[in-house]
C-alpha positions in Angstrom: 12.7 -24.2 -3.5 9.6 -25.1 -1.1 7.4 -22.2 0.3 8.7 -23.4 3.9 12.7 -23.2 3.0 12.1 -19.7 1.1 10.4 -18.9 4.5 13.2 -19.9 6.9 15.9 -18.5 4.3 14.2 -15.2 4.2 13.9 -15.2 8.0 17.3 -15.8 8.7 18.3 -13.0 6.4 16.5 -9.9 7.1 16.0 -10.8 10.8 18.8 -12.0 12.2 21.2 -9.2 11.2 18.9 -6.3 11.5 19.0 -4.3 14.5 16.6 -5.2 17.5 14.0 -1.9 16.6 10.8 -2.3 15.8 10.8 0.8 14.0 13.3 -0.2 11.6 11.4 -3.6 11.4 8.5 -1.7 10.0 10.4 0.1 7.5 12.1 -3.2 5.9 9.1 -5.0 5.5 7.3 -2.6 3.4 10.3 -2.3 1.3 10.0 -6.3 1.0 6.4 -6.1 0.3 6.7 -3.3 -2.5 9.9 -4.4 -3.9 8.0 -8.3 -4.2 5.0 -6.8 -5.5 7.0 -4.9 -8.8 9.5 -7.1 -9.0 7.2 -10.1 -10.2 5.1 -7.5 -12.2 8.2 -7.3 -13.8 9.2 -11.0 -13.7 6.0 -11.7 -15.6 6.9 -8.9 -18.4 9.9 -10.6 -18.7 8.0 -14.4 -18.7 5.3 -12.8 -21.7 8.4 -11.2 -23.5 10.0 -14.3 -23.6 14.1 -13.4 -22.9 15.2 -16.6 -22.4 18.8 -16.6 -20.9 19.0 -12.6 -20.1 15.5 -13.8 -17.8 17.2 -14.0 -14.5 20.2 -11.8 -14.7 17.3 -9.6 -15.4 15.6 -10.4 -12.6 18.6 -9.9 -10.4 19.2 -6.3 -12.0 15.0 -5.2 -11.5 15.3 -6.3 -8.0 18.6 -4.1 -6.9 17.6 -1.2 -9.1 14.0 -1.9 -7.3 16.4 -1.6 -3.9 18.4 1.5 -5.0 14.5 3.3 -5.6 13.3 2.0 -2.3 16.4 3.2 0.0 16.2 6.9 -1.8 12.8 6.7 -1.1 13.4 6.1 2.5 16.4 8.2 2.4 14.0 11.6 1.2 11.4 10.5 4.0 14.3 9.8 6.8 17.9 10.4 6.3 18.5 9.1 9.7 16.3 6.0 9.3 18.4 5.7 5.6 22.1 5.7 6.8 20.9 3.3 9.9 19.4 0.6 7.7 22.0 1.5 5.4 23.2 -2.5 5.1 20.1 -3.8 5.9 18.3 -2.8 2.8 20.2 -5.3 0.6 19.3 -8.2 2.7 15.7 -7.1 1.8 17.2 -7.2 -1.9 18.0 -11.0 -1.7 14.9 -11.8 0.1 12.7 -10.4 -2.4 14.9 -12.1 -5.0 14.1 -15.7 -3.6 10.5 -14.4 -3.3 9.9 -13.7 -6.4 12.9 -16.6 -8.2 12.1 -19.4 -6.2 8.3 -19.2 -6.4 6.5 -21.8 -9.0 4.9 -19.6 -12.3 2.8 -22.0 -14.6 2.5 -20.6 -17.8 0.0 -18.5 -18.3 -1.2 -18.5 -14.3 0.3 -15.1 -13.5 -2.5 -13.6 -11.5 -2.1 -17.1 -9.2 2.2 -16.3 -9.2 1.4 -12.9 -8.0 -0.8 -13.7 -5.4 1.2 -16.5 -4.2 4.3 -13.7 -3.9 2.2 -11.4 -2.1 0.5 -14.1 0.0 3.9 -15.5 1.6 5.5 -11.5 1.6 2.3 -11.0 4.2 2.5 -13.8 5.9 6.3 -13.1 6.7 6.0 -9.8 7.8 3.3 -10.8 10.1 5.9 -13.4 11.9 8.7 -10.9 11.4 6.6 -7.7 12.9 6.1 -10.4 15.8 9.7 -11.1 16.1 10.7 -7.9 16.0 8.3 -6.2 18.5 9.3 -9.1 20.9 13.0 -8.6 20.2 12.7 -4.6 21.0 10.2 -5.3 24.3 13.0 -7.9 25.6 15.8 -5.8 25.1 14.6 -2.1 25.9 11.5 -2.5 27.3 9.9 -0.2 24.3 8.6 -0.1 20.9 9.1 1.5 18.3 7.6 3.5 15.2 9.2 5.0 12.2 9.3 8.4 11.7 11.4 12.0 9.6 13.5 12.5 12.7 14.4 8.7 13.1 12.7 6.5 15.8 9.6 7.6 18.3 10.5 5.5 21.0 7.7 4.1 23.0 8.3 2.8 26.3 6.4 -0.3 28.0 6.6 -1.7 31.6 8.5 -4.9 31.8 9.7 -7.5 34.6 13.0 -7.1 36.3 14.0 -9.5 33.9 13.5 -7.7 30.8 16.1 -4.3 32.0 17.6 -3.7 28.5 20.5 -5.3 28.8 23.0 -6.2 26.0 21.9 -9.6 25.5 19.2 -9.4 24.9 19.6 -7.0 21.7 22.6 -9.2 20.4 22.7 -11.0 16.9 23.1 -14.1 19.3 19.4 -13.6 21.2 17.8 -13.0 17.3 19.0 -16.5 16.6 17.9 -18.2 20.1 14.5 -16.7 19.6 14.5 -17.7 16.3 15.2 -21.0 17.1 12.4 -20.9 19.7 9.9 -19.8 17.5 10.7 -22.0 14.9 10.7 -25.3 17.1 7.1 -24.1 18.5 5.9 -23.5 15.5 6.9 -26.6 14.1 5.5 -28.9 17.0 2.2 -26.5 16.3 2.2 -27.8 12.7 2.9 -31.5 13.5 0.2 -31.5 16.1 -2.3 -30.0 13.9 -1.4 -32.6 11.1 -2.1 -35.5 13.5 -5.2 -34.3 14.6 
């Protein structure tokens, strides 16, 4: 699977169903990077141990286990955040498995593989932070940060169009916003490639 396809599927699986608050997005992205890192290390260990046909089941098991551990860490930090993000943690699990299992790993080039997974994860996280920030601003005229009590809401002045309408916070708007961003990015890449 090509890097662009991984990026697209991970984007859709995390960004569309997740709530439109930046604070929740930050937690999910911390989880994604952390789980990707430790999953990659374990994947490398499986390769070195030559587990054969057990490799994929072990990857799935460890990714799920790491997701559960991260979920418990979030629950310890803030039960409110953990409760509100309950389903979204499993979206992170799916995306993490995509990043680690579909990224090509050459025999012996383990450092390159680990760097590639982390690079994709960080690039995706920057994109996701922009997406979550824009979505929350348009929907609620605010930005939020995760705290132990839940979210700290920071109001931001907005034009009248962005008045917290339910439309802006819906999944349908998230799909439209994602499509617009992907069209702009694709057009920019084509223009850059031509000249």
